[in-house]
C-alpha positions as CSV (number, residue, x, y, z in Angstrom):
1,M,-36.6,-10.0,6.0
2,N,-34.1,-9.6,3.2
3,L,-37.1,-9.7,0.7
4,I,-38.8,-6.9,2.5
5,L,-35.8,-4.9,2.4
6,A,-35.2,-5.4,-1.2
7,T,-38.7,-4.7,-2.0
8,S,-38.6,-1.4,0.0
9,R,-35.3,-0.3,-1.7
10,A,-36.8,-1.1,-5.1
11,L,-39.9,0.9,-4.3
12,A,-37.9,3.7,-2.8
13,K,-35.9,4.1,-6.1
14,K,-39.2,4.5,-7.9
15,K,-40.2,7.2,-5.2
16,V,-43.2,5.0,-4.2
17,I,-42.3,4.8,-0.5
18,N,-39.8,6.3,1.9
19,S,-36.3,4.7,1.9
20,R,-36.5,3.9,5.5
21,P,-39.1,1.9,7.2
22,R,-41.0,3.7,10.1
23,G,-39.4,1.5,12.6
24,Q,-35.8,2.5,11.8
25,V,-36.8,6.2,12.0
26,F,-38.4,5.7,15.4
27,I,-35.2,3.9,16.6
28,K,-32.9,6.7,15.4
29,R,-35.0,9.3,17.2
30,V,-35.0,7.2,20.5
31,K,-31.2,6.9,20.3
32,R,-30.8,10.7,19.7
33,C,-33.1,11.5,22.6
34,L,-31.0,9.1,24.8
35,V,-27.9,10.9,23.7
36,Y,-29.4,14.3,24.7
37,K,-30.4,12.9,28.2
38,Q,-26.9,11.6,28.7
39,G,-25.5,15.1,28.4
40,K,-23.3,14.6,25.4
41,Q,-25.2,17.3,23.4
42,P,-27.2,20.1,24.8
43,L,-31.0,19.9,24.4
44,R,-31.2,23.8,23.8
45,S,-29.0,26.5,22.8
46,D,-28.0,29.1,25.4
47,L,-28.2,32.1,23.0
48,G,-31.3,33.5,24.6
49,N,-30.0,33.7,28.2
50,V,-27.8,36.8,27.5
51,E,-30.6,38.8,25.9
52,S,-32.9,37.9,28.6
53,A,-30.5,39.3,31.2
54,M,-30.0,42.4,29.2
55,V,-33.7,43.0,29.4
56,L,-34.6,41.7,32.9
57,I,-32.0,43.4,34.8
58,P,-32.8,47.0,33.7
59,L,-36.5,46.1,34.1
60,L,-35.9,45.0,37.7
61,I,-34.0,48.1,38.4
62,L,-36.8,50.3,37.0
63,F,-39.4,48.4,39.0
64,L,-37.4,48.7,42.1
65,I,-37.0,52.5,41.5
66,G,-40.8,52.9,40.9
67,I,-41.6,50.9,44.1
68,E,-39.1,53.2,46.1
69,I,-40.9,56.4,44.7
70,I,-44.3,55.0,45.7
71,I,-43.1,54.2,49.2
72,A,-41.5,57.7,49.6
73,T,-44.7,59.4,48.6
74,N,-46.9,57.3,50.9
75,L,-44.8,57.9,53.8
76,R,-44.5,61.5,53.1
77,N,-48.4,61.8,53.0
78,G,-48.7,59.9,56.2
79,E,-46.2,62.0,58.0
80,A,-47.8,65.2,56.6
81,A,-51.1,64.0,58.2
82,M,-49.4,63.2,61.5
83,A,-47.5,66.5,61.6
84,Q,-50.8,68.4,61.0
85,G,-52.6,66.6,63.7
86,E,-49.7,67.3,66.1
87,A,-49.8,70.9,65.3
88,S,-53.6,71.1,65.8
89,R,-53.3,69.3,69.1
90,R,-50.4,71.5,70.4
91,A,-52.1,74.8,69.2
92,I,-55.2,74.0,71.0
93,S,-53.6,72.9,74.3
94,G,-50.9,75.5,74.2
95,E,-48.0,73.1,74.7
96,N,-44.9,73.5,72.6
97,A,-42.3,71.0,71.8
98,A,-38.6,71.9,71.2
99,T,-38.9,71.4,67.5
100,D,-42.0,73.7,67.1
101,E,-41.7,77.2,65.7
102,I,-44.1,80.0,66.5
103,I,-44.8,82.8,64.1
104,E,-46.6,86.0,65.2
105,L,-48.5,87.8,62.4
106,S,-49.2,91.5,62.6
107,S,-52.8,92.4,62.3
108,P,-54.5,95.8,61.6
109,D,-56.8,95.1,64.4
110,R,-55.0,95.7,67.8
111,F,-57.3,93.2,69.5
112,A,-56.5,90.4,67.3
113,H,-53.2,88.7,68.1
114,I,-52.6,85.9,65.6
115,R,-50.0,83.3,66.2
116,L,-49.0,80.3,64.0
117,L,-47.7,77.0,65.3
118,V,-45.4,75.2,62.8
119,S,-44.3,71.7,63.8
120,H,-41.5,69.8,61.9
121,H,-41.4,65.9,61.5
122,R,-38.5,64.1,60.0
123,R,-38.4,60.3,59.2
124,S,-36.0,58.2,57.4
125,L,-37.1,56.1,54.3
126,P,-36.4,52.5,53.9
127,Q,-34.2,51.8,51.0
128,V,-35.5,49.2,48.4
129,L,-32.6,49.8,46.0
130,P,-29.4,50.3,48.0
131,G,-27.3,53.3,46.9
132,L,-29.8,54.9,44.6
133,I,-30.4,58.0,46.9
134,A,-26.7,58.2,47.6
135,I,-26.0,58.3,43.8
136,M,-28.4,61.1,43.5
137,G,-26.8,63.1,46.1
138,G,-29.8,63.2,48.7
139,S,-30.5,61.7,52.0
140,P,-33.3,59.1,52.5
141,T,-35.5,61.1,54.8
142,V,-39.0,62.6,54.7
143,D,-39.3,66.2,56.1
144,V,-42.7,67.5,56.5
145,K,-44.3,70.6,58.3
146,G,-47.8,70.9,60.0
147,V,-49.2,74.4,60.6
148,A,-52.1,75.4,63.0
149,V,-53.4,78.7,64.3
150,M,-52.9,79.0,68.0
151,E,-55.8,79.7,70.4
152,P,-55.4,82.8,72.5
153,T,-54.7,82.1,76.1
154,Q,-56.1,84.7,78.4
């Protein structure tokens, strides 16, 4: 064994082979790996975590704001369709709700009596990002109107 080490040292001085045999390098790597697993030294640095949080938190807030706008737009469109349908149904049947508004239009023809029925619908919005609407100074509601021409009842 000593002869092999002496020969390898002599060849290492002449730059023929590496100064450490491959087995010693492997053992050193295994020891280093065991030290990492025991928790004496961290495997990786924590330098990227702060930068990730600085990017991900505003990105998450922007995503939630976008989702809230999409939800509000879709609820507004659905409520507008419902309000228009209710206004048409009430205008045909002649029934009026307490929130309905009837507008009488003057016509040059004395036989044409035009009346419009305006129905109002209000619905609260779900809040995906709590406090966003309060910061902007609004209320989380959708307020839509439906308009229909009332049929003459005679």
